[in-house]
C-alpha positions in Angstrom: 12.4 1.1 -25.6 11.9 2.2 -22.0 14.9 2.0 -19.8 14.9 0.9 -16.2 14.7 4.3 -14.7 11.5 5.0 -16.6 9.9 1.8 -15.2 10.9 2.9 -11.7 9.4 6.3 -12.2 6.1 4.7 -13.3 6.0 2.2 -10.5 6.5 5.0 -7.9 3.6 6.9 -9.3 1.3 4.0 -8.7 1.7 4.5 -4.9 5.1 3.0 -4.4 3.4 -0.2 -3.5 4.9 -2.5 -6.1 8.5 -2.1 -5.0 7.6 -2.5 -1.4 5.6 -5.7 -1.9 8.3 -7.2 -4.1 11.0 -6.5 -1.5 10.2 -9.6 0.5 13.8 -10.1 1.4 13.4 -7.2 3.9 11.4 -8.7 6.7 11.5 -5.6 8.9 9.4 -2.8 7.5 10.6 0.8 7.5 8.6 2.5 10.3 8.7 5.8 8.3 7.4 4.4 5.0 3.8 5.3 5.6 1.8 8.5 6.3 0.7 8.5 9.9 -2.2 10.8 9.0 -4.9 10.1 11.5 -4.1 7.2 13.8 -4.4 9.4 16.9 -7.3 11.7 15.9 -11.0 11.2 16.2 -11.9 9.2 13.1 -15.5 10.4 12.9 -16.4 11.7 9.5 -19.6 13.5 8.3 -20.2 11.8 5.0 -22.8 14.3 3.9 -20.6 17.4 3.6 -17.5 16.2 1.7 -18.4 18.3 -1.3 -18.6 21.5 0.8 -15.9 20.8 3.4 -12.5 20.1 1.9 -11.0 19.3 5.3 -13.6 16.7 6.0 -13.1 15.3 2.4 -9.3 15.0 3.1 -10.1 13.1 6.3 -12.2 10.6 4.4 -9.5 10.1 1.8 -6.6 10.0 4.2 -8.1 7.7 6.8 -5.6 5.0 7.7 -6.4 1.3 7.5 -6.0 1.0 11.2 -9.0 3.3 11.7 -11.0 1.6 9.0 -10.6 -1.8 10.6 -11.3 -0.3 14.0 -14.7 1.0 12.8 -15.7 -2.0 10.6 -14.3 -4.9 12.7 -13.7 -7.1 9.7 -13.7 -6.7 5.9 -12.5 -7.7 2.5 -11.0 -5.0 0.3 -10.0 -5.5 -3.3 -8.3 -3.0 -5.6 -7.1 -3.0 -9.2 -5.1 -0.3 -10.9 -3.9 0.1 -14.5 -1.5 2.8 -15.6 -0.5 3.3 -19.2 2.7 5.3 -19.7 3.2 6.8 -23.2 6.0 8.8 -24.7 6.8 9.4 -28.3 4.4 6.8 -29.6 5.7 4.1 -27.3 3.7 2.6 -24.4 4.3 0.7 -21.2 1.5 -0.6 -19.0 1.8 -1.5 -15.3 -1.0 -3.2 -13.4 -1.6 -4.1 -9.8 -4.2 -6.2 -8.1 -4.5 -6.2 -4.3 -6.5 -8.0 -1.7 -6.8 -7.4 2.1 -9.1 -9.6 4.2 -9.1 -9.2 8.0 -11.4 -10.8 10.6 -12.6 -9.7 14.0 -9.7 -11.6 15.7 -7.1 -9.5 13.9 -6.0 -12.3 11.6 -5.5 -11.0 8.0 -4.6 -12.1 4.5 -3.0 -9.9 1.8 -2.3 -10.6 -1.8 -0.4 -8.4 -4.3 -0.1 -9.2 -8.0 1.8 -7.0 -10.3 1.8 -9.5 -13.2 5.5 -10.5 -13.1 5.4 -11.1 -9.4 3.0 -12.0 -6.6 3.3 -11.8 -2.8 0.9 -13.6 -0.4 0.8 -13.2 3.4 -1.3 -14.8 6.1 -1.3 -13.7 9.7 -3.0 -16.3 11.9 -2.7 -15.8 15.6 1.1 -16.0 16.3 2.0 -17.5 13.0 2.9 -15.8 9.7 2.7 -17.5 6.3 4.4 -15.9 3.3 4.6 -16.9 -0.4 6.7 -15.0 -3.0 5.7 -15.7 -6.7 5.2 -19.4 -7.3 7.3 -20.6 -4.3 6.3 -22.5 -1.2 4.1 -20.9 1.4 6.6 -20.5 4.3 5.6 -20.5 7.9 7.4 -18.4 10.5 6.8 -16.8 13.9 5.0 -13.5 14.2 7.7 -12.3 16.5 10.3 -12.7 13.8 8.6 -10.4 11.2 7.0 -7.0 11.0 4.1 -7.4 8.7 1.3 -5.3 10.3 1.9 -2.5 7.8 1.2 -4.6 4.8 -2.6 -4.1 4.8 -2.0 -0.3 4.9 0.1 -0.6 1.7 -2.7 -2.0 -0.3 -5.4 0.2 1.3 -3.4 3.4 0.6 -3.4 2.8 -3.2 -6.8 4.6 -3.4 -5.3 7.7 -1.6 -2.2 7.7 -3.8 -4.3 7.4 -7.0 -6.4 10.4 -6.0 -3.3 12.3 -4.9 -2.0 12.3 -8.5 -4.8 14.8 -9.3 -4.2 17.0 -6.2 -4.6 19.9 -5.6 -7.2 20.2 -8.4 -9.4 17.4 -7.1 -13.0 18.1 -6.2 -16.2 16.3 -5.3 -19.6 17.4 -6.6 -23.2 17.1 -5.5 -23.8 13.9 -3.6 -26.5 11.3 -4.3 -27.8 8.6 -2.0 -26.9 5.1 -3.0 -26.0 1.7 -1.5 -22.9 -0.5 -1.4 -23.0 -4.2 -0.3 -26.2 -3.6 1.6 -25.0 -0.5 3.4 -26.4 3.1 2.9 -23.8 5.2 1.1 -23.4 8.6 -0.6 -22.0 8.7 -4.2 -19.7 11.6 -5.0 -18.7 12.3 -8.6 -15.0 13.2 -9.0 -13.8 16.1 -11.2 -11.0 18.6 -11.6 -11.6 22.1 -10.3 -11.4 25.2 -12.4 -8.9 28.0 -11.4 -9.7 29.7 -8.0 -12.2 27.0 -7.1 -12.0 25.2 -3.7 -10.1 21.9 -4.1 -8.8 19.0 -2.1 -5.0 18.8 -1.4 -3.9 15.3 -0.6 -0.3 14.7 0.7 1.5 11.9 -1.1 3.8 9.4 0.6 7.6 9.6 0.2 9.2 7.1 -2.2 10.9 4.0 -0.9 12.2 2.9 -4.3 15.7 1.6 -4.4 16.5 4.1 -7.2 15.2 7.6 -6.8 12.5 8.7 -9.2 13.1 11.3 -12.0 13.9 14.6 -10.4 11.0 17.1 -10.3 8.4 14.8 -11.9 5.8 15.8 -9.4 6.3 19.5 -10.1 6.1 18.9 -13.9 3.0 16.6 -13.8 -0.2 18.3 -14.8 -3.6 16.7 -14.4 -5.6 16.9 -17.6 -8.8 15.2 -16.7 -10.3 12.9 -14.1 -13.7 11.3 -13.8 -15.4 8.6 -11.7 -17.1 8.3 -8.3 -16.4 7.4 -4.7 -19.1 5.8 -2.6 -18.9 6.9 1.1 -20.4 4.9 3.9 -23.1 7.1 5.5 -22.5 5.6 9.0 -18.7 5.9 9.2 -17.5 8.2 6.4 -15.3 5.4 5.0 -14.9 5.1 1.2 -16.6 1.7 0.5 -16.2 1.8 -3.3 -14.3 3.9 -5.9 -13.9 4.2 -9.6 -11.3 6.6 -11.0 -10.2 7.3 -14.6 -7.8 10.1 -15.3 -5.1 11.5 -17.5 -1.9 13.4 -16.7 0.9 15.1 -18.7 4.5 15.6 -17.7 6.0 18.6 -19.6 9.3 16.9 -20.2 9.6 18.0 -23.8 7.8 20.4 -26.3 6.7 17.8 -28.8 4.6 14.7 -27.7 5.4 15.0 -24.0 4.9 12.1 -21.6 1.3 11.2 -20.7 -0.2 8.9 -18.1 -3.6 7.2 -18.2 -4.8 5.9 -14.9 -7.7 3.5 -14.0 -8.4 2.5 -10.5 -11.2 0.4 -9.0 -11.6 -0.5 -5.3 -14.3 -2.0 -3.1 -14.9 -3.1 0.5 -17.2 -6.1 1.0 -18.1 -8.6 3.7 -18.1 -5.9 6.4 -18.4 -7.6 9.8 -18.5 -11.1 8.1 -14.9 -11.6 6.7 -13.0 -14.7 8.0 -9.3 -15.7 7.6 -8.6 -19.3 8.6 -8.1 -21.6 5.6 -4.3 -21.6 5.2 -3.0 -23.8 2.4 -0.2 -26.4 2.9 3.0 -24.7 4.1 6.6 -25.5 5.0 8.6 -24.1 7.9 10.9 -21.1 7.1 14.5 -22.1 7.0 16.5 -20.7 9.9 20.3 -20.9 10.3 21.4 -22.5 13.5 24.4 -20.7 15.0 27.4 -22.8 15.9 27.8 -23.7 19.6 29.6 -20.8 21.5 32.9 -21.5 23.1 34.6 -19.2 25.6 38.1 -18.1 24.9 39.5 -20.4 27.6 37.7 -23.4 25.9 39.0 -22.3 22.5 42.7 -22.4 23.8 42.2 -25.5 26.0 44.6 -27.7 24.0 47.3 -25.0 24.1 46.9 -24.5 27.8 47.4 -28.2 28.5 50.6 -28.2 26.6 51.8 -25.0 28.4 51.3 -26.6 31.8 49.5 -25.5 35.0 51.8 -22.5 35.6 51.2 -20.9 32.2 50.5 -17.2 32.2 46.9 -16.2 31.0 46.5 -12.5 30.2 
């Protein structure tokens, strides 16, 4: 049987997104929990040279959700990941399905499903609606929450999946293609041979409540990866991706730990996405503080008994 630490280890490797989205009890997001990779730089990307220019490829992979929505105005992004963790003939599978929809007004909808748990969030103007698992959709004020980072959490799963195969990741000869009616370039994914130029992707730090197994990253060895990414010709944004890969962690000599990864993601409804149809909700419960009394009011009865000449320190 897999123990709890093994489950945490696996969840962390799926981009750390599962634990963060499950932690609904923490309304305030940690400002340091995401890579701020390119929010201030010129986001322009030449989609035609990613196979020859590793720095340009890294910019395409590392681009933040903030820059994506800035260039596309509105979108619908869906992703699905499956990781199978095997050790000594035993297997554990973790899945994640994510949705981000954002319109031109800045309203957005996110949905995260890990199987055992689901988290659903609407941001409509100044109102926030949140549902955890099968509970009520709860309404609260935007000023009382910090949920702007949540679309980035789901968007970054593509980057984190590719980062598992860094620094041996490479893109081969591009081919023209189309995605959702837009001109795109399809790049096959593969592992580099020794001494070949490769893409090195930084991976986010863990925000798990329990630290992952020590040195797992140093021990993990990519064995194979295949698939494609489809890059928008006009913006350099990855519109669609399909990744299948295998990794091995040299934790023992016989039948070491192996990971099988499958990831699929796609952007659709570019410039046409809308977020308005919010289901029935209830107001978030808020505690009302007791009425405040000054110290003089608190001791009013004692002061009356003491008389008008009583000493008050």
